[in-house]
LOTIVO-728364 format. One record per residue (C-alpha): x, y, z; residue number from 0. Coordinates in pm, whole numbers, plus 50000, padded with zeros to 5 digits. Last residue first. Layout:
# residues N
<r px="X" py="Y" pz="Z" num="NUM"/>
...
This chain:
# residues 245
<r px="70638" py="12028" pz="96927" num="244"/>
<r px="70939" py="11886" pz="96787" num="243"/>
<r px="70890" py="11733" pz="96473" num="242"/>
<r px="70893" py="11374" pz="96506" num="241"/>
<r px="71216" py="11228" pz="96384" num="240"/>
<r px="71229" py="11014" pz="96046" num="239"/>
<r px="71387" py="10676" pz="96105" num="238"/>
<r px="71709" py="10600" pz="96152" num="237"/>
<r px="71951" py="10371" pz="95997" num="236"/>
<r px="72231" py="10265" pz="96152" num="235"/>
<r px="72560" py="10388" pz="96297" num="234"/>
<r px="72742" py="10273" pz="96651" num="233"/>
<r px="73115" py="10461" pz="96689" num="232"/>
<r px="73272" py="10277" pz="96966" num="231"/>
<r px="73409" py="10052" pz="96782" num="230"/>
<r px="73523" py="10306" pz="96468" num="229"/>
<r px="73279" py="10311" pz="96190" num="228"/>
<r px="73301" py="10085" pz="95897" num="227"/>
<r px="72955" py="09975" pz="95915" num="226"/>
<r px="72791" py="10275" pz="95681" num="225"/>
<r px="72540" py="10067" pz="95442" num="224"/>
<r px="72682" py="10055" pz="95119" num="223"/>
<r px="72703" py="10377" pz="94870" num="222"/>
<r px="72499" py="10315" pz="94524" num="221"/>
<r px="72764" py="10449" pz="94289" num="220"/>
<r px="72777" py="10850" pz="94222" num="219"/>
<r px="72691" py="10950" pz="93902" num="218"/>
<r px="72975" py="11127" pz="93734" num="217"/>
<r px="73066" py="11461" pz="93780" num="216"/>
<r px="73191" py="11633" pz="93477" num="215"/>
<r px="73508" py="11792" pz="93391" num="214"/>
<r px="73595" py="12111" pz="93468" num="213"/>
<r px="73850" py="12007" pz="93737" num="212"/>
<r px="73927" py="11649" pz="93783" num="211"/>
<r px="73670" py="11424" pz="93947" num="210"/>
<r px="73832" py="11274" pz="94263" num="209"/>
<r px="73565" py="11495" pz="94495" num="208"/>
<r px="73293" py="11296" pz="94263" num="207"/>
<r px="73398" py="10953" pz="94447" num="206"/>
<r px="73255" py="11087" pz="94768" num="205"/>
<r px="72952" py="10870" pz="94727" num="204"/>
<r px="72670" py="10995" pz="94990" num="203"/>
<r px="72811" py="10652" pz="95198" num="202"/>
<r px="73101" py="10757" pz="95177" num="201"/>
<r px="73107" py="11113" pz="95259" num="200"/>
<r px="72908" py="11050" pz="95551" num="199"/>
<r px="73155" py="10766" pz="95697" num="198"/>
<r px="73430" py="11015" pz="95636" num="197"/>
<r px="73257" py="11247" pz="95870" num="196"/>
<r px="73186" py="11013" pz="96121" num="195"/>
<r px="73557" py="10967" pz="96132" num="194"/>
<r px="73618" py="11275" pz="96183" num="193"/>
<r px="73355" py="11311" pz="96475" num="192"/>
<r px="73535" py="10963" pz="96592" num="191"/>
<r px="73880" py="11199" pz="96607" num="190"/>
<r px="73713" py="11474" pz="96787" num="189"/>
<r px="73630" py="11249" pz="97118" num="188"/>
<r px="73389" py="11042" pz="97243" num="187"/>
<r px="73057" py="10977" pz="96985" num="186"/>
<r px="72863" py="10714" pz="97144" num="185"/>
<r px="72604" py="10654" pz="96849" num="184"/>
<r px="72577" py="10744" pz="96526" num="183"/>
<r px="72225" py="10844" pz="96333" num="182"/>
<r px="72150" py="10893" pz="96017" num="181"/>
<r px="71854" py="11103" pz="95916" num="180"/>
<r px="71851" py="11146" pz="95572" num="179"/>
<r px="72178" py="11178" pz="95364" num="178"/>
<r px="72125" py="11215" pz="95018" num="177"/>
<r px="72454" py="11398" pz="94972" num="176"/>
<r px="72400" py="11611" pz="94668" num="175"/>
<r px="72635" py="11755" pz="94481" num="174"/>
<r px="72628" py="12125" pz="94275" num="173"/>
<r px="72995" py="12186" pz="94069" num="172"/>
<r px="73115" py="12491" pz="93945" num="171"/>
<r px="73460" py="12499" pz="93807" num="170"/>
<r px="73314" py="12623" pz="93446" num="169"/>
<r px="73252" py="12925" pz="93675" num="168"/>
<r px="73603" py="13026" pz="93680" num="167"/>
<r px="73732" py="13315" pz="93888" num="166"/>
<r px="73454" py="13308" pz="94136" num="165"/>
<r px="73485" py="12922" pz="94160" num="164"/>
<r px="73205" py="12781" pz="94341" num="163"/>
<r px="73142" py="12420" pz="94493" num="162"/>
<r px="72800" py="12387" pz="94572" num="161"/>
<r px="72732" py="12104" pz="94900" num="160"/>
<r px="72382" py="11960" pz="94902" num="159"/>
<r px="72105" py="11833" pz="95160" num="158"/>
<r px="72271" py="11659" pz="95459" num="157"/>
<r px="72063" py="11519" pz="95772" num="156"/>
<r px="72233" py="11403" pz="96068" num="155"/>
<r px="72158" py="11294" pz="96400" num="154"/>
<r px="72419" py="11203" pz="96637" num="153"/>
<r px="72323" py="11046" pz="96983" num="152"/>
<r px="72525" py="11033" pz="97302" num="151"/>
<r px="72762" py="11299" pz="97181" num="150"/>
<r px="73126" py="11388" pz="97288" num="149"/>
<r px="73301" py="11514" pz="97557" num="148"/>
<r px="73436" py="11841" pz="97406" num="147"/>
<r px="73667" py="12010" pz="97678" num="146"/>
<r px="73480" py="12376" pz="97739" num="145"/>
<r px="73595" py="12721" pz="97742" num="144"/>
<r px="73527" py="12780" pz="97359" num="143"/>
<r px="73499" py="12396" pz="97230" num="142"/>
<r px="73842" py="12231" pz="97294" num="141"/>
<r px="73931" py="11885" pz="97191" num="140"/>
<r px="74221" py="12060" pz="97008" num="139"/>
<r px="74400" py="12150" pz="97325" num="138"/>
<r px="74657" py="12457" pz="97460" num="137"/>
<r px="74360" py="12681" pz="97541" num="136"/>
<r px="74401" py="13010" pz="97326" num="135"/>
<r px="74540" py="12813" pz="97040" num="134"/>
<r px="74249" py="12626" pz="97030" num="133"/>
<r px="74019" py="12924" pz="96989" num="132"/>
<r px="74212" py="13063" pz="96759" num="131"/>
<r px="74226" py="12685" pz="96541" num="130"/>
<r px="73829" py="12751" pz="96612" num="129"/>
<r px="73799" py="13075" pz="96459" num="128"/>
<r px="74104" py="13027" pz="96158" num="127"/>
<r px="73846" py="12687" pz="96029" num="126"/>
<r px="73525" py="12928" pz="96000" num="125"/>
<r px="73748" py="13157" pz="95745" num="124"/>
<r px="73926" py="12877" pz="95616" num="123"/>
<r px="73552" py="12778" pz="95510" num="122"/>
<r px="73569" py="13073" pz="95246" num="121"/>
<r px="73831" py="12933" pz="95043" num="120"/>
<r px="74081" py="13200" pz="94923" num="119"/>
<r px="74243" py="13156" pz="94517" num="118"/>
<r px="74245" py="13501" pz="94461" num="117"/>
<r px="73914" py="13536" pz="94254" num="116"/>
<r px="73731" py="13371" pz="94527" num="115"/>
<r px="73674" py="13008" pz="94638" num="114"/>
<r px="73355" py="12936" pz="94783" num="113"/>
<r px="73230" py="12612" pz="94904" num="112"/>
<r px="72850" py="12644" pz="95003" num="111"/>
<r px="72657" py="12473" pz="95267" num="110"/>
<r px="72313" py="12338" pz="95183" num="109"/>
<r px="72050" py="12158" pz="95363" num="108"/>
<r px="72187" py="12117" pz="95698" num="107"/>
<r px="71939" py="11956" pz="95945" num="106"/>
<r px="72108" py="11826" pz="96190" num="105"/>
<r px="72047" py="11681" pz="96582" num="104"/>
<r px="72302" py="11673" pz="96865" num="103"/>
<r px="72191" py="11478" pz="97136" num="102"/>
<r px="72303" py="11441" pz="97507" num="101"/>
<r px="72580" py="11650" pz="97444" num="100"/>
<r px="72864" py="11662" pz="97609" num="99"/>
<r px="73060" py="12032" pz="97691" num="98"/>
<r px="73297" py="11981" pz="97975" num="97"/>
<r px="73390" py="12199" pz="98232" num="96"/>
<r px="73258" py="11968" pz="98485" num="95"/>
<r px="72975" py="12162" pz="98560" num="94"/>
<r px="72919" py="12102" pz="98152" num="93"/>
<r px="72897" py="11726" pz="98251" num="92"/>
<r px="72613" py="11699" pz="98444" num="91"/>
<r px="72473" py="11936" pz="98235" num="90"/>
<r px="72469" py="11717" pz="97948" num="89"/>
<r px="72288" py="11942" pz="97659" num="88"/>
<r px="72070" py="11911" pz="97401" num="87"/>
<r px="72126" py="12033" pz="97071" num="86"/>
<r px="71915" py="12080" pz="96767" num="85"/>
<r px="71973" py="12264" pz="96441" num="84"/>
<r px="71710" py="12288" pz="96191" num="83"/>
<r px="71673" py="12483" pz="95867" num="82"/>
<r px="72046" py="12526" pz="95805" num="81"/>
<r px="72174" py="12703" pz="95501" num="80"/>
<r px="72570" py="12778" pz="95547" num="79"/>
<r px="72744" py="12978" pz="95345" num="78"/>
<r px="72501" py="13199" pz="95183" num="77"/>
<r px="72525" py="13475" pz="94937" num="76"/>
<r px="72798" py="13753" pz="94959" num="75"/>
<r px="73028" py="13673" pz="94662" num="74"/>
<r px="73333" py="13520" pz="94844" num="73"/>
<r px="73460" py="13907" pz="94920" num="72"/>
<r px="73141" py="14032" pz="95004" num="71"/>
<r px="73147" py="13802" pz="95337" num="70"/>
<r px="72945" py="13497" pz="95296" num="69"/>
<r px="72606" py="13468" pz="95482" num="68"/>
<r px="72514" py="13189" pz="95790" num="67"/>
<r px="72133" py="13100" pz="95742" num="66"/>
<r px="71956" py="12967" pz="95991" num="65"/>
<r px="71579" py="12847" pz="95972" num="64"/>
<r px="71515" py="12714" pz="96343" num="63"/>
<r px="71749" py="12672" pz="96595" num="62"/>
<r px="71652" py="12489" pz="96911" num="61"/>
<r px="71873" py="12463" pz="97212" num="60"/>
<r px="71920" py="12257" pz="97554" num="59"/>
<r px="71997" py="12277" pz="97863" num="58"/>
<r px="71696" py="12151" pz="98088" num="57"/>
<r px="71403" py="12322" pz="98288" num="56"/>
<r px="71462" py="12647" pz="98069" num="55"/>
<r px="71520" py="12544" pz="97724" num="54"/>
<r px="71610" py="12782" pz="97460" num="53"/>
<r px="71386" py="12864" pz="97162" num="52"/>
<r px="71553" py="13005" pz="96837" num="51"/>
<r px="71364" py="13091" pz="96479" num="50"/>
<r px="71424" py="13215" pz="96163" num="49"/>
<r px="71783" py="13289" pz="96262" num="48"/>
<r px="71976" py="13523" pz="96022" num="47"/>
<r px="72343" py="13554" pz="95994" num="46"/>
<r px="72562" py="13865" pz="95833" num="45"/>
<r px="72938" py="13726" pz="95809" num="44"/>
<r px="73227" py="13914" pz="96040" num="43"/>
<r px="73274" py="13604" pz="96215" num="42"/>
<r px="73262" py="13708" pz="96571" num="41"/>
<r px="73065" py="14000" pz="96555" num="40"/>
<r px="72798" py="13874" pz="96321" num="39"/>
<r px="72769" py="13564" pz="96534" num="38"/>
<r px="72766" py="13810" pz="96872" num="37"/>
<r px="72512" py="14027" pz="96684" num="36"/>
<r px="72281" py="13667" pz="96566" num="35"/>
<r px="72261" py="13601" pz="96900" num="34"/>
<r px="72165" py="13945" pz="97004" num="33"/>
<r px="71868" py="13920" pz="96816" num="32"/>
<r px="71759" py="13645" pz="96901" num="31"/>
<r px="71742" py="13709" pz="97242" num="30"/>
<r px="71867" py="13453" pz="97522" num="29"/>
<r px="72202" py="13563" pz="97420" num="28"/>
<r px="72255" py="13797" pz="97672" num="27"/>
<r px="72282" py="13554" pz="97950" num="26"/>
<r px="72591" py="13360" pz="97849" num="25"/>
<r px="72593" py="12971" pz="97827" num="24"/>
<r px="72334" py="13015" pz="97458" num="23"/>
<r px="72629" py="13252" pz="97278" num="22"/>
<r px="72944" py="12967" pz="97346" num="21"/>
<r px="72686" py="12718" pz="97212" num="20"/>
<r px="72594" py="12946" pz="96887" num="19"/>
<r px="72908" py="13074" pz="96842" num="18"/>
<r px="73113" py="12660" pz="96927" num="17"/>
<r px="72814" py="12511" pz="96684" num="16"/>
<r px="72875" py="12728" pz="96387" num="15"/>
<r px="73238" py="12662" pz="96444" num="14"/>
<r px="73224" py="12339" pz="96535" num="13"/>
<r px="73052" py="12288" pz="96174" num="12"/>
<r px="73306" py="12490" pz="95933" num="11"/>
<r px="73586" py="12306" pz="96115" num="10"/>
<r px="73444" py="11954" pz="96006" num="9"/>
<r px="73327" py="12035" pz="95680" num="8"/>
<r px="73661" py="12221" pz="95600" num="7"/>
<r px="73842" py="11894" pz="95737" num="6"/>
<r px="73589" py="11671" pz="95482" num="5"/>
<r px="73703" py="11881" pz="95222" num="4"/>
<r px="74075" py="11821" pz="95289" num="3"/>
<r px="74085" py="11450" pz="95350" num="2"/>
<r px="73876" py="11461" pz="95044" num="1"/>
<r px="74103" py="11624" pz="94823" num="0"/>
């Protein structure tokens, strides 16, 4: 169950980043409304973006108050509530057809994992989008038309996950991650990214995922400092970054 959830989260974040990056790399997406329309047309999901700023001097993007909504069969409520996503792209790598970020700062306040009455899970929709892109390119290390080439600095804040079962509300659960500005350095591959996700899950106390459905969720024990990241991925506690002006 832990592995399955982590893969869902990876596909969710990759799906959202894919849609945003594909949007900002085309000229018609600088306008916020057109970006919303592109995401809506691609996913069939409604979306709201509070603020979108595209860097002109350097290839960067800041999105604030991003909310992606579930489709009606999954209740229509928020799927992703993301107060901030800051992306700075390595322009030299981009010219070589590679997508490398010098900085990704992600503040994910809430993600809702919804199971509908037929047993389908909402995150599978975004998983299918990424799988379709992989099939087109024949590569799994691919984001749109670009080969994923890593992240120099990843700064992650995670709020909570809501697990909602529309067929049996007794299975609903609400889990707080409590991750505040966790920093990872020198992420090279998708495998590194998955390892980071596991480290974050363990740091937040992933034992709740082993709780049988319908049972009370035990309070997770304090998680140890993350030290078991891959050799090329360095994790460290970081103070809150100043808000970008």
